C-alpha positions as CSV (number, residue, x, y, z in Angstrom):
1,M,73.2,56.0,70.8
2,L,75.0,53.8,68.4
3,K,75.3,50.2,69.4
4,K,78.8,49.1,70.4
5,R,80.7,46.3,68.6
6,F,83.8,44.5,69.7
7,L,86.2,42.4,67.7
8,T,88.0,40.5,70.4
9,M,90.7,38.1,69.2
10,F,92.3,35.5,71.3
11,L,95.7,35.1,69.7
12,A,98.3,32.4,70.0
13,A,100.7,33.8,67.4
14,A,104.2,34.7,68.5
15,S,104.8,38.3,69.2
16,L,108.1,40.2,68.5
17,F,109.8,42.3,71.1
18,T,107.8,45.6,71.3
19,L,109.0,49.1,72.0
20,C,107.2,52.3,71.7
21,A,106.4,53.7,68.2
22,C,109.5,55.7,67.3
23,A,111.4,55.1,70.5
24,G,113.6,57.9,71.7
25,T,111.0,60.6,70.7
26,P,110.7,63.3,73.3
27,T,107.8,62.8,75.7
28,Q,107.4,66.3,76.8
29,E,104.5,68.3,75.5
30,S,106.6,70.7,73.4
31,Q,110.2,70.7,72.1
32,S,111.7,73.2,69.8
33,E,114.7,72.8,67.6
34,P,116.2,74.5,64.5
35,A,114.4,73.6,61.3
36,S,116.4,71.4,59.1
37,E,117.1,71.8,55.4
38,A,114.7,70.5,52.8
39,P,114.8,66.7,52.6
40,S,115.7,64.9,49.4
41,S,112.9,64.8,46.9
42,E,113.9,61.3,45.8
43,A,111.5,58.8,47.3
44,P,113.0,55.8,49.1
45,A,112.4,52.6,47.1
46,V,110.0,50.0,48.5
47,S,112.0,47.3,50.2
48,S,112.7,44.3,47.9
49,E,111.9,42.0,50.8
50,V,108.3,43.2,50.9
51,S,105.9,42.5,48.1
52,E,103.4,45.1,46.7
53,P,100.1,45.1,48.6
54,E,97.5,42.6,47.3
55,N,94.8,44.4,45.4
56,W,92.0,43.5,47.8
57,L,90.5,47.0,47.0
58,D,89.2,45.6,43.7
59,A,87.0,43.2,45.6
60,L,85.6,45.9,47.9
61,T,82.1,46.9,47.1
62,S,81.2,50.5,46.2
63,E,78.4,50.5,48.7
64,P,78.9,53.0,51.6
65,F,79.8,51.6,55.0
66,A,76.4,51.2,56.7
67,I,77.5,52.6,60.0
68,F,78.9,55.8,58.6
69,D,76.6,58.9,58.4
70,F,77.7,61.8,56.3
71,S,74.3,63.5,55.9
72,E,75.8,66.7,57.6
73,G,79.2,68.0,58.4
74,K,80.3,67.5,62.0
75,D,83.9,68.6,61.7
76,M,85.2,71.6,63.7
77,Y,85.3,73.5,60.4
78,G,81.8,72.3,59.3
79,D,83.2,69.6,56.9
80,K,82.1,66.0,56.5
81,T,85.2,64.2,57.8
82,I,86.9,61.1,59.1
83,N,89.6,62.1,61.5
84,I,92.4,59.6,62.2
85,I,94.3,60.3,65.5
86,G,97.3,58.2,66.0
87,D,101.1,57.9,66.3
88,S,103.8,56.8,63.8
89,I,102.1,53.6,62.9
90,S,99.1,55.5,61.6
91,Q,101.2,58.3,60.2
92,G,102.7,55.6,58.0
93,L,106.3,54.9,59.1
94,N,107.9,52.0,57.4
95,S,105.5,52.1,54.5
96,D,108.1,54.1,52.6
97,L,105.5,56.3,50.8
98,F,102.9,57.5,53.3
99,Y,100.6,58.7,50.6
100,D,100.5,55.3,48.8
101,Y,101.4,52.4,51.1
102,S,100.4,53.4,54.6
103,W,97.2,51.9,56.0
104,A,95.6,55.3,56.2
105,A,96.4,55.9,52.4
106,L,94.9,52.6,51.5
107,F,91.8,53.3,53.7
108,K,91.5,56.6,51.8
109,E,91.4,54.6,48.5
110,A,88.6,52.5,50.0
111,I,86.7,55.7,50.9
112,A,87.2,57.1,47.4
113,K,85.7,53.9,45.9
114,K,82.7,54.1,48.2
115,Y,82.1,57.9,48.4
116,G,83.7,59.3,45.2
117,T,86.0,61.6,47.1
118,H,89.6,62.2,46.2
119,N,90.6,64.7,48.9
120,I,94.0,64.0,50.5
121,G,93.1,65.9,53.6
122,Y,95.5,67.0,56.4
123,V,99.2,66.2,55.8
124,S,101.8,66.7,58.5
125,L,104.8,69.0,58.0
126,L,107.0,66.4,59.7
127,D,109.5,64.6,57.4
128,R,111.3,61.4,58.3
129,T,113.1,60.6,55.0
130,N,116.5,60.2,56.6
131,E,115.4,58.5,59.9
132,A,116.2,54.9,60.9
133,V,112.6,54.0,60.2
134,P,112.0,56.2,57.1
135,G,108.9,57.5,55.5
136,R,108.0,60.3,53.1
137,E,104.9,62.5,52.9
138,I,103.7,63.7,49.5
139,H,105.4,67.0,49.9
140,T,108.8,68.4,50.8
141,I,109.4,71.3,53.3
142,S,112.2,73.9,53.1
143,F,113.0,77.2,54.6
144,P,114.6,79.5,51.9
145,Q,114.5,82.6,54.0
146,G,114.5,83.5,57.7
147,E,114.8,81.2,60.8
148,W,112.1,78.7,61.8
149,E,111.9,76.5,64.8
150,R,110.3,73.1,64.8
151,Y,107.9,72.5,67.8
152,Y,107.6,68.7,68.0
153,V,104.9,66.9,70.0
154,S,103.2,70.2,70.7
155,G,99.9,69.0,71.9
156,N,97.8,72.2,71.2
157,T,97.5,71.9,67.4
158,P,96.0,69.3,65.1
159,G,98.7,66.9,64.0
160,G,100.9,67.7,67.0
161,M,103.8,69.7,65.5
162,S,104.4,73.0,63.9
163,Y,107.0,75.5,62.7
164,A,107.4,79.0,64.1
165,T,109.3,82.2,63.2
166,H,109.7,85.6,64.8
167,Q,111.2,87.2,61.7
168,Q,109.2,89.2,59.2
169,G,109.7,87.9,55.7
170,S,110.6,84.3,56.8
171,V,109.5,81.8,54.2
172,L,108.2,78.3,54.8
173,R,108.1,76.5,51.4
174,I,105.9,73.5,50.6
175,E,106.5,71.7,47.3
176,V,104.1,69.1,45.9
177,N,103.5,67.6,42.5
178,R,99.9,67.2,41.4
179,H,100.9,64.0,39.5
180,E,103.4,62.6,42.1
181,G,104.5,59.1,41.0
182,G,102.6,59.5,37.7
183,K,99.2,59.4,39.4
184,D,96.6,62.1,39.5
185,R,96.6,63.3,43.1
186,H,93.5,65.5,42.6
187,I,95.1,68.6,44.2
188,N,93.0,71.6,43.1
189,G,93.5,73.7,46.3
190,F,94.4,73.6,49.9
191,Y,93.9,74.8,53.5
192,V,96.6,76.1,55.8
193,Y,96.5,75.2,59.5
194,Y,97.9,77.7,62.0
195,P,97.3,78.9,65.6
196,E,95.7,82.3,66.0
197,G,95.7,84.8,68.9
198,P,96.8,88.3,70.0
199,Y,100.5,87.5,69.5
200,R,100.2,86.1,66.0
201,S,100.9,87.9,62.7
202,T,99.8,87.6,59.1
203,I,100.8,84.9,56.6
204,T,101.0,85.8,52.9
205,V,100.3,82.8,50.7
206,Q,102.0,82.6,47.3
207,V,101.7,79.8,44.8
208,N,104.5,79.6,42.2
209,G,105.3,83.3,42.9
210,Q,101.7,84.5,42.6
211,E,100.1,86.0,45.8
212,L,96.7,84.4,46.4
213,T,95.7,85.6,49.9
214,V,96.8,86.9,53.2
215,I,95.8,85.0,56.3
216,N,95.3,87.2,59.4
217,A,96.2,85.1,62.5
218,N,96.1,88.1,64.8
219,R,92.9,87.6,66.8
220,S,91.8,88.5,70.3
221,E,91.0,84.9,71.2
222,V,93.5,82.1,71.2
223,N,92.7,79.2,68.9
224,G,95.4,76.5,68.3
225,C,93.3,74.8,65.6
226,A,92.6,77.7,63.2
227,R,92.4,77.0,59.5
228,S,92.4,79.2,56.4
229,E,89.6,79.6,54.0
230,Y,89.8,77.3,51.0
231,I,92.6,78.5,48.7
232,A,92.1,77.3,45.1
233,L,95.1,76.9,42.8
234,P,95.3,79.4,39.9
235,A,93.9,78.4,36.6
236,N,96.3,76.4,34.4
237,C,98.5,75.7,37.5
238,P,101.3,73.3,36.5
239,D,101.9,70.0,38.2
240,D,104.8,71.3,40.2
241,V,103.3,73.5,42.9
242,Q,105.4,75.7,45.1
243,I,103.5,77.1,48.1
244,D,105.3,79.9,50.0
245,L,104.0,80.9,53.4
246,I,105.6,84.3,54.2
247,A,105.6,85.8,57.7
248,G,104.2,89.3,58.2
249,D,105.2,91.9,60.8
250,C,106.7,90.0,63.7
251,T,107.2,92.9,66.1
252,D,106.1,91.3,69.4
253,K,104.4,88.6,67.3
254,S,105.2,85.3,65.6
255,V,103.9,83.1,62.8
256,I,103.2,79.5,63.4
257,V,102.2,76.9,60.7
258,S,101.0,73.5,61.8
259,G,99.9,71.7,58.6
260,I,98.3,71.7,55.2
261,S,95.3,70.0,53.7
262,Y,95.2,69.1,50.0
263,I,91.8,69.3,48.4
264,D,90.1,68.1,45.3
265,D,86.6,69.2,46.2
266,P,86.0,71.3,49.4
267,N,82.4,70.1,49.5
268,A,83.3,66.4,49.5
269,L,84.2,64.1,52.3
270,I,87.7,64.6,53.7
271,V,89.8,62.0,55.6
272,N,92.3,63.9,57.8
273,N,95.2,61.9,59.2
274,Y,96.3,63.9,62.3
275,S,98.7,61.1,63.4
276,L,102.3,62.0,64.4
277,S,105.4,60.0,65.0
278,G,106.3,59.7,68.7
279,I,103.1,61.3,70.1
280,Q,101.3,59.8,73.1
281,L,97.6,60.4,73.9
282,V,98.7,62.0,77.2
283,D,100.7,64.6,75.1
284,I,97.6,66.1,73.5
285,E,96.0,69.1,75.2
286,D,92.3,68.7,76.0
287,T,91.1,71.5,73.6
288,A,93.0,70.1,70.6
289,L,91.9,66.6,71.4
290,Q,88.2,67.7,71.7
291,N,88.5,69.6,68.4
292,M,90.0,66.7,66.5
293,C,87.1,64.5,67.9
294,K,84.7,66.8,66.1
295,A,84.1,64.7,63.0
296,N,81.6,62.4,61.5
297,V,83.9,59.5,62.3
298,V,86.9,59.4,64.6
299,I,89.4,56.6,64.3
300,L,91.7,56.6,67.4
301,T,94.8,54.4,67.3
302,L,96.9,55.9,70.1
303,G,98.3,53.9,73.0
304,T,101.5,52.3,71.7
305,N,103.8,55.1,72.9
306,D,101.8,55.6,76.1
307,A,102.2,51.9,77.0
308,G,105.9,51.8,75.8
309,L,106.9,54.9,77.8
310,G,104.8,54.1,80.8
311,A,102.3,57.0,80.7
312,D,100.3,57.6,83.8
313,I,97.2,55.5,83.5
314,G,95.1,58.0,85.3
315,I,96.0,60.7,82.8
316,F,95.6,58.2,79.9
317,N,92.0,57.4,81.2
318,S,91.2,61.1,81.6
319,K,92.3,61.8,78.0
320,L,90.1,58.9,76.8
321,D,87.2,60.5,78.8
322,R,87.8,63.7,76.8
323,V,87.6,61.7,73.6
324,K,84.5,59.9,74.7
325,Y,82.6,63.0,75.8
326,A,83.6,65.0,72.8
327,C,82.4,62.3,70.5
328,Q,79.1,61.9,72.4
329,E,78.5,65.7,72.5
330,N,79.3,66.1,68.8
331,G,77.5,63.0,67.6
332,S,80.8,61.5,66.2
333,L,81.1,57.8,65.6
334,L,84.2,56.6,67.6
335,I,86.3,53.6,66.3
336,V,89.1,52.7,68.7
337,G,91.8,50.6,67.1
338,N,94.3,48.8,69.4
339,M,97.8,48.8,67.9
340,I,99.6,47.8,71.0
341,W,101.1,44.5,69.8
342,D,100.8,41.5,72.0
343,R,103.8,39.8,73.5
344,E,103.9,36.0,73.8
345,A,106.5,36.2,76.6
346,D,104.3,38.7,78.5
347,P,100.6,38.1,77.9
348,D,99.6,40.8,80.4
349,Y,101.8,43.5,78.6
350,A,100.0,46.9,78.6
351,S,96.7,45.2,79.7
352,V,95.6,48.3,81.6
353,Y,96.0,50.5,78.4
354,K,94.2,47.9,76.2
355,T,91.4,47.7,78.7
356,A,91.1,51.5,78.9
357,L,90.9,51.7,75.1
358,R,88.2,49.0,75.0
359,N,86.2,50.7,77.7
360,A,86.3,54.0,75.9
361,A,84.8,52.5,72.8
362,D,82.2,50.7,74.9
363,E,81.2,53.8,76.9
364,A,81.0,56.0,73.8
365,G,78.7,53.5,72.1
366,G,81.4,53.0,69.5
367,Y,83.5,50.2,68.0
368,Y,86.6,48.5,69.2
369,L,89.0,46.7,66.8
370,D,92.1,44.8,67.9
371,F,94.6,45.0,65.0
372,N,96.6,42.1,66.5
373,F,94.1,40.2,64.3
374,A,95.7,41.8,61.2
375,R,99.2,41.0,62.6
376,I,98.6,37.2,62.7
377,R,97.7,37.0,59.0
378,S,101.3,37.3,57.9
379,D,104.8,36.6,59.4
380,K,105.9,39.7,57.4
381,F,103.6,42.0,59.2
382,L,106.6,43.4,61.1
383,E,110.2,43.7,59.9
384,A,112.1,40.6,61.0
385,S,115.5,42.3,60.6
386,R,114.5,45.0,63.2
387,P,113.0,43.1,66.2
388,W,112.8,46.4,68.1
389,D,110.6,47.9,65.5
390,V,106.8,48.1,66.1
391,H,106.1,49.7,62.7
392,P,104.3,47.4,60.2
393,T,105.9,46.7,56.8
394,V,104.1,47.5,53.6
395,I,102.4,44.1,53.9
396,G,101.5,45.0,57.5
397,H,100.0,48.4,56.5
398,D,98.0,46.7,53.8
399,L,96.6,44.1,56.2
400,I,95.6,46.8,58.7
401,A,93.6,48.6,56.0
402,Q,92.1,45.4,54.8
403,V,91.0,44.2,58.2
404,L,89.5,47.6,59.0
405,C,87.5,47.7,55.8
406,E,86.4,44.0,56.2
407,Y,85.2,44.8,59.7
408,L,83.3,48.0,58.6
409,E,81.7,46.0,55.7
410,N,80.3,43.6,58.2
411,Q,78.7,46.2,60.6
412,G,75.3,47.7,60.4
């Protein structure tokens, strides 16, 4: 069993008023709504009040993290993976461009430096471009044909949300640029995530109008975490990639799509960010939670919404037990990151949730990291103009990634 490590910080810094991450998000396990039109492809500008992240990555050594073991794949699909399971903070809200400025994106840059991998990994289909606390994934989603419903905070799939249709020929379109922002994104292929079962149909996959494969989601056994085989982009594929997922016969059946993973090399290490804005740990069904905990490394950063919305602490602890046992059974290294921000006016705020997170790391033989330590490094960690907002600024995301990497460098 791995030896546990704790980073416990006694903080005297002032804490801003804290609400749940993406307050107002539905707390029920599943909610459907009509799919919206495609968001604007124009990326929001980085706030002029926030400086570009300091390039601490240059000082990071290329030596692998000593406590990480990627000698064999431990993912539910047999891959070598790091799985991040979090809420909107870890998805990247308020970092403007999730794929460049979120703490998870910066952590992926560190992993690329140390392990030579450029896989983007799992990307959510949720878009928040036009929300009060905006953010943009690397792709855009549209629905040029048929009717699709969005199932948000559906806890039975990796990433927690999906789109569903009951109409044959319905098209879910994903558009991505292989050199988004003038940078090589190393997209040579992809995986499609979807649930399979006896009431699911087929999904035809086209890239720029060329049919590449047909996914058969109609199976006798139900599996909410199914994933396609690796789908390589055609030779001489242009930078602008249009992926159309087309529903097959939906007579007494449906098609559900729950995510996509962009891949450079399918045999290399993958960092999957399964985080979702608004989700609580108690929202996630046990099977999906256990499957996401099948990885070489699991980074769990949930708890902010559970604390803010007053989730039942008994259920919260039972979900942490699922995480703990799944990691122990699979041989996964568990890193629990506390992102429940301290309150100066209420030192005991969410103490039962914080204690539960620490205990889970302890009992799993893992590591516990209190990211309030990152918060006290800058008075620009949170947005001063939005005292209700728990989402870090670009500076805050940068500090979270920096503290995480510094901590990992010092272990082993």
